[in-house]
N, C-alpha and C positions, 0 to 999 in steps of 0.2 A: 590344808584347813579342815579336813576330815570328810569332805565329800568324795563321791566316786565320779571321776570324769568319765564321759563316754561320747561316742559318735551319735549325733543326733542330726545326721545328713539324711540324703534321699532325694528331695525334690531338685528337679534340674533347672527351675526357673529362678532360683535365689540368687546364685553367684553372678549371673549376667547382669542383674540389676545393679550390683556393686561395681561391677567392671565398667558398665556404661557410665554410672555417676562419676566414677574416678576419671574416666576419660573426659566427659564433658566439663568437669570442674578443673581440668589440668592437673590432677593430682595423682594420676596412675602410678607414676614411679616413685612417688613419695611415700604413698600409702602402701603400695604393694611393690616390694623390691624385686629384683630379678629371680630370687629363689621362690618367692611366693607365686610369681607368674609362671615359672616353670612347672611348679606342682599343680597349679591349676589347669595348665595345658595338659598335664599328664591325666589328671581327673576326667577332663572332658574326652580325651581320646580313650581311656578305659571304659567309659560308659557309653560310648557310640554303639548303637545297635548294628546288627548285621546288614540291614538294609540301607545303612548310612545315615539314618535319622537319630533323633534323640526323644526320649519319652518325657512325659510330665515328671516322672520319678525314675529311679535307676533300674527298676524291674519292669516298667511300663513299655507298650508298644510305642512306635515312633509317632510324634505328634508335630504339628507346625509350631506350636508354642515352644517345645523344647528344642526343635531343630533350628529354627531361625535365631533364637536367642543364643544358642551354643555356637552356632556358626559365626555370629557377630562377635561373640567373646573370643573365639579362636583368632579372628582377624585383628581384633584390638590387641590381643596378647602376641601378635607378631607372626602368626602362622600364614603362610602364603596361600593365596586363592587356588593355586594349582597343587597344593599339597594334598596327599591322599585323603586326610580327614576332612578337609573343607570340600575337595572335589566331590566325594562321595555324599557329604551332607547337601551340598548345593544341588546335586542331581535329585535327591529326594525331594527337596523344597520344590523344585521347578516341575517335577512330574506330578506334583500333588496341587498345582495351581498357582504357586508362587506366594510371595510374602503377604499379599493383600488378604490371604486366608488365615492369617495369624489372628488368635482371639485378642479381645480387647486389651488385656494387660499387656500382651506384646505389642500391640499398636501403640500403646502408651510410651513404652520404653524406646521404641524406634523413632517416634516423633521427637522425644527428648533428645536423641542422638542426632536427629536431623536426616535420617534415613527413611522417613515416612512423613507424610503430611498430616498436620493436625485436622485438616479438612476430612480426613478419612477415619476419623473417631467419632463414635457416638458421644454426645456431650457429657461432661461430668462437671455440671455447673456449681461453682462454690456458692452460688446464691441460695442453695438448698439449706445452707447453715444459717440463714436469715429467717427461715420459716419459724412461726411460733411452736414452742415445745408442747404447750399444753394440750391435753387430749380433748378438752372441751372444744377447741377450735376445730376439731375434726382432722384437718390436714396435719395437726401436731403429731398425729401417730406415724407420719412419714418422715419426720425430723430425724436427721442422722444421729442425733443423740440417742435415739431409741433402737439404733442397729446393734447387732452383736459387736462388741468391742473391736474385734480384729477387722471386721468389715469397715467399721466406722474410722478406724485409725488408719486404714489404707487409703480409703477414699477421701479422707481429709487432706493429705499432701497431694494426692493426685488431682484433687479438684483445684488446689492452689496452683500446681504446675500446669494443669490445662487452662485455667483462668489467665494465668500469666504468660501462658504460651513459652514456657522455659524450653530453650533449644540450644543445643552447642554449636559451635563453629562448623561451617561447612568445610572440613579438612579434605585433603587428597583421599584418605581412607574412606570417609563418608561418601564421596563422589563415586568411589569404586563400588562400595556397597549398594549403592542406588542402581548401578549397571548389573551387579551380580545377582540380585535377590528377586528381580521381577521378570515376568514373561514379556511385558511391553515396555518400552522405553519409559523411563521414570516421568518425564513431562507430559506423557500421555496416558497416564493412570486415571481411571474414573474413580476418584476418591469418594464421591457420593455413593457409588455402587460398593465400593470396598467397605464402607461403615459396617454393613451387615454381613460380610462375608466371613465365613469360618469353616475351616476345613472339617470334613466328617470325622476324621481321626481325634479331633479335639472337642467335639460337641457332646458334652455330657449333660448340659442343661440349655436346651434350644430356647430362643426368645420366643415368648408368647406374643400373639398379635398385639395385645394392649402395650407391650413394651416398645415394639417396633413403631407404634403410632406416637408414643410418648417421645421417643428420641428424634423421630421426624420433626415433631412440633418444636422441641428444644433446639434442634439443629437450625431451623429456620429463624428462631428467635435470637440465636446466638449473635448475629451480626449487629443487633441493636445494643450489644454490651461491649463492643469493641471500642477502643479509644477514639474519641471525637465524635461517636455516635449518641443517640438519644439517651440510652440508659448506661453510659459509661461510668457514672458516679455510683450506680448500683453495683457494678462490677468491682469497683474500688473498695467499696464497703464490705463486700463479700471476701475479698482477699485479705482485708485487715481482720475480719473475723476468723477466717481459717488460720491466718498466721498466729493470732492470739492463741489458739488451741494447739497448734504445732509446738509453739514455745513451752506451753504449759506440760505437754507430754515429754519434751526434751528434758525439762528441768526436773521433772518428778521421777524420771527414770535414770537420772544422771547421764543422759544422752545414750542410754542403751536402747530404749524405746520397746515397745511391746513385742516386736517381732522383726524379722529380717527385711520384710518388704517395706514397711513404714520406716524402718530405721534409715535405709538408703534414700528413700523418697524425702524424709524430713531433712536428711543431710543435703540434699539437693536444693530444697526450698530455703534452707538456712544460707547456703551459699549464694542463691539468688538474692537474697535480703542483703548479704554483705559478703563478698567473696574474701575478704581479709579479716572478717570478724571473729571473735572467740568462739562463737557458737560452732562455726564450721570446723575450727580446730579441735573443739571438744568432741564433735562428732567423730571426726578422723581417729582420735585417740581411743574410741571405743569399738573401732572395727575389729581389732584382734579378738574381741569377746565372741564373735560369731564364727571365727575361722578355725577349722580343724583339719589336721593332716594326718592321713592314715595310709594303709597299703596301697590304696587306689589313688592317692594324690590329695590335693587340698581343695576343701569344699567349704562352702557357706552353710551353716546349721540352720535348722528350723526355728531356732530360738538362740538366746546366748548360752545354751545348754539346758540339761534336764537335771541339774545338780540336786536340788531339794528332793524332787520327785523320786529320783533314783536312790537317794540316800535313805528317805523314809522306808521305801520298799526293801532295801538292803538290811536296814535295821531290824525291821519285822521278820525277815527271812532268817537272819543270824540268831536272833533271840528265840524263834520258834524252834530251832534245832536242839536247844538245850546246851549248846556247845560254846555259848558266848564267852565262858570264862577262859576258854583257850585262846581267845583272841581279845582279851580284856582291853588292851591298849588301843585296839582297832575300834572297838565299840564306844570307848570313852572319847575318842577323837570325833567319831560321827556324832555323838552327843553334843560336843561343842559346836559343830556346824548347825545342827538343828536348832540349838538355843540361840545362836548368833543370827540366824537367817529370819526368825519370826519378825514380822513388821510391827514396829512399836507404835506408830503414829499414822493417823489419817493424812491424805494429802492436804496441803495447805488451801485456804480460801474456801469460799462455799462451794462444796462438792457438786451442787446442783448446777451451778453455772458452768461446770466442765463435764457434766454428765458422768460423773464418777461414783462409785459405790464406796462404802466405808471400808477400810483396810487394816485398821488397828487390831492387832491380834492375829491376823491371818498369816498364812505361809504362802509364798510364791511358787511358781513352777521351778525356778532356777536360783536366783540370787537376791539378797535384800536390795541391793541397788536397783535391780529391775523393779521389784516391789509390787507389781500388779497382783492383787489378791485373786485366788480361785477357790471355788468351793471344795473340790476334791483334793487340791494340794493342801489346803488348810485342815481338811479332815485327816488325810494321811499324816500330816505333820503333828496333829493332836494325837492320833493313835500311836505313832512312834514315840512321842514324849511320855505318854502314859506307861508304855512298855519300858522305856528307859528308866522312868521314875521307879518302877519296881525293881529293876535289875540293880540300879545304884543304890538301893536300900535307903538308909537314913540320910544321905546326902540330898540337899535341896538342889532341884534340878531347874524347873520353871515354876514360878509362884503360882498359887491359886488364882491371883488376879489376872495374871497373863493367860493362864487357861481359860478363865471366864472370858476374857476378850476374844479368844478364838471361838468360843462356843457362841458368843454374841454374833460373831460374823457368820458362822454357819446357820444360825437361826435366821439371820437377816436374809440369807439367800433362798430360803424356801418360797416357792411360788404357791399361788392359790390352788394349783393342781394337786399340791403335796409333794411334787417333785423338785429337783434342784437343776439349775442350769450351771454354766461354767463361771465366768467373771462377775455377772451381775443378774439381777432379776430379768425375767422375760418382760420386755417393755412395750411390745407391740403385738401385732397379729400375724399369723403364718401367711396370710394373704399378701403380705409385703414381699414374699419371695417371688411374686409375679414381677417385681422390677429388679431382681437379681441380674445384674448385667454381666457377670462373669461365667461366660460360657462353659467353663472348665470345671466349676466347682458347684456343688449342691448345697443348699440349705445353709446359707452364709449370712442372710440379712438380719435375722433376729437371733437371740440366745434362747435355744430350745432346752426343754427338760431331757435329761439323759439318765439312763439307768446306771451308768458308771458313776456319775456325780451324786445322784440320789442315793445310791448304796454306800458310797464312801462317807457322805454326811450322816446317814443313818447309823453306820457301824460305829462312827466316831462318837456320836451322842450316846450310844449303847455303851460303849467302852468307858466313857465319862461317867455314866450313872453307876456302873459296876465298880468303878474305882472309888467313887464317893461312898458307895454302900459298904465297902470293904474296909474303910478306915476305922481305926479304933474309937474315934469319937462318935457319938450317937447324934450329933447334930449335923444337919445337912449344911455344908459350908459354901455351896455355890449361891450367886445371887439369882439364879434361875430356878424356880421350884421344880421338884422332881416331877410333880404332876404335869406342868407345862411341857417339859422335855418328853415325857411320855406320850402326850398328845401329838407332839410333833412327829414322833417316831410312828405313831399310829397312822398318821396322815401319809408319812412316807411310805410305810408298808403297804398301804392301799394303792398308792401310785405305781409301786414296782410290781405289784401284782397285777394291775390293770393293764400294763404294757406287755405282759408275758404273751408270747405268741401261741397259737393253738397247737404247735408241735412241741411246746415246753421251752423253746428258746427265747432269748432276747436279742435284738440287733445291736451290735457295737459300733459306736461313732468314733472311738479313739484308739482301738486296737482291732486286730483281725481275729475274729469279728463276732460271730455268733458264739464262739467258744470263750472269747474274752468277756462279752457281756453277761453270758450265762454264769460265770464265775461271780461276777458282781451281783447278779440276781440272787443267786443262792446264798452269798454272804450276808446280803441285806435282809432276805426273809428270815434267815436263821438268827441273826443278831436281834431283829424285832421279837422273834418268838421268845428268846431269852428274857427280854425285859417286859413284855406284855403278857406272857403266859399263854400266847395264842398258838394255834397249830397250823403250820403252812405245809404239812406233810404232803398233801395232794399236789401242791404246786412244785414242791421240791422233787417229788417222785417223777412228775412229767419232765422236769428239767434233766434229771439223771437219765431217763429213758431216751430223751434226745441225744444227750452226749454219748450213751453207750451204743447208740445206732450208728454212730460215726466212728467208733473205735477200730482202728486198722489192724490187720494181721500181725504187726510187729509189736502190738500192745500200746501204741501211741496214737496221737491224733495229728493231722496234717491238713489244716484249713488254708485255702488259698486267699490271697489279698482281693481276688475276684469276687469273693463274697460280699465285700464292702461296696463294690460298684454295682453289682447285679441284685444285692439284697436277697440272694438265695444261696444257701450253703454250698461251697464249692470246695472240692477236695484238690491237694496237690496231685500231680501226676503219680500213677500207680507205681512206677519204677523208682520214686524217690523215697528215702526214709521218712518217717514222721517227723513233725517239728517239735522240737525240745520245748518251746515256749508254749505253744498250743497244748502240748501234752501236760504240762505243768498247771496250766489254768484249768484244764478239764479235771485233773486230779483234785485240785483244790476245791472245785465246784462239787465234785462227787462227795468228797469228804464232809462239806457242809451240808449236803443233802441227805446224809445218813447211810451212804452206800456201804460204809465199812460194817454197819450192822446188818444190812439186808444180804450182801454178797461181796466180800472183799476181793474176790478173784480178778475182777477187772482192774482193781487197784494194784494187785501184786504184779499184773503184766504191764501196767504203765510205769511201776517203780522199776521193774526190771529193764524196761526200754531205756529209762533215763540213766540208770547206772551203767548199762552197757555202752552207752554212746559218750560217756564222759572220758575226757582225754586224760592221759597218765599224770599230767601236771595239775589236774583239778579243774581246768577249764572245760567249758562246753563248747563246741564248734559253733560258729556264726552260720545261721541259716538264712532262709528267705526272711524279708522285711516283715515286721510284725506290728507297726504302728500305722495309724490313718488319721487324716482330719478332712473334713468337707467332703466325705463320701467317696472321693475320687483320687486323692493324693496320698501316697504312702510315705512313711518316714521311719528311719531307723532308731531303735532303741537297743544300742549294742550291749548294754548291761543286763538287759532282760534275760539273756542267755544263761547267765550264772545265777541272778537273783531268783528267778522263778523255780528252777529245778531244786535249788537248795531249799526254797521255802516248802515246795510240795512234798519233797522227801522228808523234811522236818515234821510236817503235819502227819504225813503217813506213819512215821515212826512211832508219834505218840498215840494216834487214834487207832491204828490197826495192829503194829507190833508189839505195843505195850499195853 
C-alpha cells in the first residue's frame, strides 16, 4: 500500500500483557497458534540478560517488572519451571526480594492472572471518572480526561478491571506460579506491605509522601465500594461510566486502540462484559496488527506500527537527495499511502463528552484505522504532502481544503506557552505528576510541550506559507491569514528558544536524545527565520558548538540511551563505532545551523563515516536502540538506520558539495 514497514519493538512489558489476557480469557491457542508461541518463546530467550533477568526494554538492565512478566509468559507458553531460562530468571527474582517488589503495572497483570492479590495493589478507583471535569470546580483539574491520552487510556480499563476485580481461574499453573514467585508462602504474604514495595532496579519515579497518603486513604475507603456495602451503587455507576469510554475508544479505532497496553486491557474488559460478544471477537481480530516477527523472534510492538511516521520521513529523505526520479514508482506509491492515511472526519458525538481533540485533517502515527491525531505526525504529513505536490507537478495530490484542515489541527494544538504537545493541548498542571502511580515511567500524567512537536509544527506551517507564496496566483488561497500564521510561528520560535539549554542543546523526549532534539531545535529556528526575517544565529551557533564538542574521532556521533534516563549527555562506550542515526541527526542539525558556511570540515568527516559504514547492498547496519518514551523506556525504529543517513547525505550534497 506504499508504506515502509518496520520493527517498532523494544519494551519487554508489552507482550506479557497480551499473553496473560489470552490465557485468562481462554483464547491463548485460538489467537496465538503454535508457531506464534514458539517465536514468542524464542524472543524471550534471546533477550534474557546474562544475570538471568529481563529489562524494561531489550537493552536495559534487569528489572523486577521485566523479569517477573517474562517469567510468567514463558511458563504460560509451556516452558518448564526447571528449564534453563526459567530457572535463571526465577533465581534473579528471588534474589531481589521476590514478586511483591514488582511495580504497580506488574502487580495489576499478576492480579488479573490470579497470581497476586488485588489487596496488594494501590487503588485504581474507577470513581475518578465521575469527578466534575470543569476547572472551576478545582478538583476538575484532577479529572482523568485532563491526563495525557496514553496515561488516560491505560488507567481507564485498568480502573474498570480493578473495580470489577477481573481475575482468571485458579488453574494448576497459577497455583504453581504462586509457589515459584514468592519468598514466603503465598497465603502468608503481607499484601498491605506489598502495595508500596518496588525493587530498586525498577524505581525511576519514587512515590512522594503525598501519594502514599492518598493511596492509604483510598485503600481504606475501598471496602465501602464492594458489593453489598454502603457505596456499592457508586462503584456500579463508575464501572458503567468507564465501560462507556472503553467502548468509544474501541469503536473509534476499529478495535486497534491507541496503544498495545490499553489494547489488551480493553480486550479483557470487553470479554468481562460479554465473553461471547462481538466486541471481544473484533478485538481478537486486530491482535496481528501489533505483532512483528524478526531475527530475534516475535514481539508485540509499541503501537500498531510506525507506518505514516516512517513514510513521511522516508519521502522527505528520498526527495531531498534529488534522485527521486530514479525510484519514481516507489515515490508515487508512498504518495498514495500518505493521501489515504489522512484522517477525514472528527470522531462522532460531542468530542468534549469523551475528552477528545479534533482530528479532521490530521495524520496519525500509523494507520487511518488507528486514527488518533498527533501534532508532529500531522506536521510531517503536511510537509511530505507539500514536497510530493511539487514533485508530482501539475497532478492534483491533496486538495487545498484538506491541507487547510491539517493546518487547522496544527493551529489548534498550540498551547499558551507557544509550544506544542503531542495528541492534545496541555489540560492541567505539572503538579499532577505528584500522583503519577507508575514507578517505572516519568512525566506521564499530562501532555507536555516538546521541542520535537513544536519544531515539527513550526516547520510545517513555514513550508505551508512558502508553498502558497510560490504559487502563480497572487491571491492567498488559505482560509488562515498569512499574518495569523506568522504570529503562530513567532510564538513557537520564542518557545523553542526559551527551552534551549545553556550548553546549546535541547533535551529529547522521543529519540536519543540531546542529538535528536537539537536537530529539531535547529530546524525550527531556521524555518522561523526564513518566514519572519529574524536572526537566530547566536542560538544556532551555540547548538552547533554543543554538537561539535561531542563529535567522535571516527567523524560520527554516538549518544547512549542513558542520556534519556540521566538527562545528561552520555556517550556510547569508546570501543564502539559511532551511531549511524545519531550522526545523521547531528549532520542535519549542523547544516541548518549554517555549519557549511562556517567550516564544512566536520561535515566532511561525518559524511565519510556514513558512507564508510554503509553495506554493499545499500543498507546500513542496525545499531543501538534510538527511540524513547516517558524518559525511561527505549523503543526501536528500525527504518531510521536507512532514512536518516540518506536524508543527511542528500542535504550535505546540496548544501556543501554543490
